[in-house]
C-alpha positions in Angstrom: 0.0 0.0 0.0 1.4 3.4 -1.0 1.1 6.0 1.7 2.9 8.8 -0.2 1.0 12.0 -0.8 -0.4 12.6 -4.3 0.3 15.8 -6.2 -3.3 16.9 -5.5 -2.9 16.2 -1.8 0.3 18.2 -1.6 -1.4 21.1 -3.4 -4.3 20.9 -0.9 -1.9 21.1 2.0 0.0 23.9 0.5 -3.2 25.9 -0.3 -4.5 25.5 3.3 -1.2 26.5 4.8 -1.1 29.6 2.5 -4.6 30.5 3.5 -3.9 30.2 7.2 -0.5 31.9 7.0 -2.2 34.9 5.3 -5.4 35.0 7.5 -4.2 33.6 10.8 -0.6 34.5 11.3 1.0 35.5 14.5 -0.8 38.9 14.8 -4.2 37.2 14.3 -3.2 34.5 16.8 -2.3 37.1 19.4 -5.5 39.1 18.6 -7.5 35.9 19.3 -5.7 35.6 22.7 -6.6 39.3 23.5 -10.2 38.4 22.7 -10.1 35.6 25.2 -10.7 33.0 22.6 -13.8 34.6 21.0 -13.8 33.5 17.4 -13.3 35.6 14.3 -16.6 35.0 12.4 -15.3 36.4 9.2 -12.4 34.0 9.2 -14.8 31.2 10.1 -16.9 32.0 7.0 -13.8 32.2 4.9 -12.9 28.7 6.1 -16.4 27.6 5.0 -16.0 29.2 1.6 -12.7 27.4 1.2 -14.4 24.1 1.8 -12.9 23.4 5.2 -16.0 22.0 6.7 -17.6 20.5 3.6 -14.5 18.8 2.5 -15.9 15.3 2.7 -19.5 16.0 1.7 -20.4 14.7 -1.8 -20.1 17.1 -4.6 -23.9 16.9 -5.2 -24.4 18.3 -1.7 -22.0 21.2 -2.3 -18.9 19.5 -0.9 -15.5 18.7 -2.3 -16.2 14.9 -2.3 -12.8 14.2 -0.8 -11.8 11.6 1.8 -10.6 11.2 5.3 -6.9 11.3 4.1 -7.4 14.8 2.7 -9.3 15.9 5.8 -6.3 14.8 7.9 -4.0 17.0 5.9 -6.3 20.0 6.3 -6.7 19.6 10.1 -2.9 19.0 10.4 -2.4 22.5 9.0 -5.1 23.9 11.4 -3.2 22.4 14.3 0.1 23.8 13.0 -1.5 27.3 12.9 -3.2 26.8 16.4 -6.5 27.7 14.7 -9.1 28.0 17.4 -12.7 26.8 17.5 -14.8 23.6 17.4 -13.4 22.6 14.0 -14.0 18.9 14.4 -17.6 19.3 15.6 -18.5 21.7 12.9 -16.8 19.5 10.3 -18.8 16.5 11.4 -22.0 18.5 11.5 -21.7 19.6 7.9 -24.6 18.2 6.0 -26.7 17.8 9.1 -26.8 21.3 10.7 -27.8 24.1 8.2 -25.0 26.6 7.9 -22.3 24.3 9.3 -20.9 23.4 5.9 -20.4 27.0 4.6 -19.2 28.4 8.0 -22.2 30.6 8.7 -23.0 28.5 11.8 -20.4 27.4 14.4 -21.3 24.0 15.9 -19.9 22.8 19.2 -20.5 19.4 20.8 -20.8 17.8 24.3 -19.1 14.8 22.8 -15.7 16.4 22.8 -15.0 16.8 26.5 -16.8 15.2 29.4 -19.6 17.6 30.5 -17.9 20.6 28.9 -18.5 22.5 25.7 -15.9 24.7 24.0 -16.7 28.1 22.5 -20.2 28.1 23.9 -20.7 31.9 23.4 -19.8 31.7 19.7 -21.7 28.6 18.9 -25.0 28.7 17.0 -25.7 25.1 17.8 -24.7 22.7 20.6 -25.1 19.1 19.7 -24.4 15.5 20.8 -23.6 12.9 18.2 -25.8 9.8 18.2 -24.6 6.3 17.4 -25.6 6.7 13.8 -23.5 9.8 13.4 -26.3 12.3 13.3 -26.1 15.3 15.6 -29.0 16.3 17.8 -29.5 19.5 19.7 -29.0 19.4 23.5 -30.4 21.8 26.1 -27.9 24.6 26.4 -30.2 27.2 27.9 -28.0 27.5 31.0 -24.2 27.2 31.0 -21.5 28.3 33.4 -18.1 29.4 32.3 -15.2 27.5 33.7 -11.5 28.3 33.7 -9.8 26.8 30.7 -6.1 25.8 30.5 -6.0 27.1 27.0 -6.6 30.9 26.6 -7.8 30.2 23.0 -10.4 27.6 24.1 -13.1 29.1 26.4 -15.1 26.3 28.2 -18.6 26.2 29.7 -20.3 23.5 31.8 -23.9 22.9 30.9 -26.4 23.1 33.8 -28.1 19.9 32.4 -25.2 17.7 31.3 -25.8 15.4 28.4 -24.0 12.1 28.3 -21.8 12.1 25.1 -22.6 9.6 22.5 -20.1 9.1 19.7 -19.2 5.5 19.2 -18.0 3.6 16.2 -16.9 5.2 13.0 -18.0 8.7 14.0 -15.8 8.5 17.0 -12.9 7.3 14.8 -13.2 10.2 12.5 -13.4 12.8 15.3 -10.4 11.1 17.1 -8.3 11.0 13.9 -8.9 14.6 13.0 -8.0 15.7 16.6 -4.8 13.6 16.3 -4.1 15.4 13.0 -4.3 18.7 14.8 -1.9 17.4 17.4 0.4 16.3 14.6 0.4 19.8 13.2 1.1 21.3 16.6 4.0 18.9 17.1 5.5 19.7 13.7 5.3 23.4 14.4 6.9 23.1 17.9 9.8 21.1 16.2 10.2 23.8 13.5 10.3 26.5 16.2 12.8 24.7 18.4 15.1 24.1 15.5 14.8 27.7 14.3 15.6 29.0 17.8 18.5 26.5 18.3 20.1 27.7 15.0 19.6 31.4 15.8 20.3 31.7 19.5 24.0 32.2 20.2 25.5 31.3 23.6 29.2 31.1 24.5 30.1 32.1 20.9 28.1 29.3 19.1 24.4 28.5 18.2 22.8 26.6 21.1 21.9 23.9 18.6 25.5 23.0 18.5 25.4 21.8 22.1 24.7 18.1 22.3 21.8 18.3 24.8 19.9 20.8 22.7 20.5 18.8 19.5 19.3 15.7 21.1 16.0 17.4 22.2 15.4 18.6 18.6 16.2 15.1 17.2 13.8 13.4 19.6 11.1 15.9 18.8 11.5 15.2 15.1 11.4 11.4 15.7 8.2 11.6 17.7 6.6 13.9 15.1 7.4 11.6 12.1 6.4 8.5 13.9 3.0 10.2 14.7 2.7 11.4 11.1 3.2 7.8 9.8 0.6 6.5 12.2 -2.0 9.2 11.5 -1.6 9.0 7.7 -1.9 5.2 7.8 -4.9 5.2 10.0 -6.6 7.7 7.6 -6.2 5.3 4.8 -7.3 2.2 6.7 -9.9 3.8 8.9 -9.5 1.1 11.6 -10.5 2.3 15.1 -7.7 0.4 16.8 -5.2 2.0 14.5 -6.8 5.5 15.0 -6.5 5.0 18.8 -2.9 4.2 18.4 -2.4 7.2 16.2 -4.0 9.4 18.8 -1.7 8.1 21.5 1.4 8.9 19.4 0.1 12.2 18.3 -0.8 13.3 21.8 2.7 12.3 23.0 4.4 14.1 20.0 2.4 17.3 20.7 2.7 17.4 24.5 6.2 16.3 24.9 7.3 18.3 21.8 5.9 21.5 23.3 7.6 20.7 26.6 10.9 20.1 24.8 10.5 23.2 22.8 10.1 25.2 26.0 13.4 23.7 27.2 15.1 24.7 23.9 13.8 28.2 24.3 14.8 28.4 27.9 13.4 31.2 30.0 12.1 32.9 26.8 9.6 30.1 26.2 7.9 30.7 29.5 7.1 34.4 28.7 3.7 35.5 27.6 5.1 37.0 24.4 6.3 33.5 23.3 3.9 31.3 21.4 5.5 28.1 22.7 3.3 27.9 25.8 0.1 28.2 23.7 1.0 25.0 21.8 1.6 23.2 25.1 -1.7 24.3 26.6 -3.7 23.4 23.5 -1.9 20.0 23.2 -2.8 19.2 26.8 -6.4 20.1 26.2 -6.7 18.2 22.9 -5.2 15.0 24.6 -8.5 15.0 26.6 -10.8 15.5 23.6 -12.9 12.7 22.1 -10.7 10.0 23.4 -8.5 10.1 26.5 -5.2 8.3 26.9 -6.8 5.7 29.1 -9.6 5.1 26.6 -7.1 4.8 23.7 -5.0 2.4 25.7 -8.1 0.3 26.5 -8.9 0.0 22.8 -5.4 -1.1 22.1 -5.4 -3.6 25.0 -8.7 -5.1 23.8 -7.4 -5.5 20.3 -4.2 -7.2 21.5 -6.2 -9.5 23.8 -8.5 -10.5 20.9 -5.5 -11.4 18.8 -4.5 -14.3 21.1 
């Protein structure tokens, strides 16, 4: 089986990166932090116009008719840019919730985090996903804001919590797209660590020339590429066990990569002006979304047990 990207897939990834570099660069990222995570609705609609949410819808329904492999590439770029918002929930709701596909409605879900919803104040619809993959509205008349680890992801707790339902293939899609976001974040942390290691001079030489720093960067790259191979392969095969394994590897690459990037940056990485801590906070939050580490490990354990 050939897992190499096609020319069309490379063009898709390049186009999404160019769009996000132009519309959600560092200034826009910092503006989002200053807004305490409130979403830029104009940007959200631009994402809808670009086909971000309707990517996997059939062409007859106004979508691009692409597959899960292409969606993974798009969400990887979103993770690389730290693009905020309930991207996965809105993508899954496209075709069911009017306005989700074209970005005119922001959809958030109780299925992402236990008893919590993200971007409640921005959402036009709060849904739970049923076992057949269809979203249904939940009672969101009352919600209380809670402190979020990630300043770009405001969280609310519903007064009447709804048990999340997202088993089977739908769960696999949501988990894989979240893993793709983690992969993009891990790749960006690696790039930033290498850039800083080459440019920061200490004792008359770039800090990347010191063995300890070089090893950190090398380990970040290995974890990122291992996660990339797992995420891309899981997108082709669509197997829930492989998706769970890919999520585990992507979570580790994103969380440990951001921590190692902080070490490479030294004291500068801990300052509010640096973006490194934003990747760490988002990675820690994403690691709890859709499928936790314990749940992913249980899926893997069950698969191993059934093999003997």
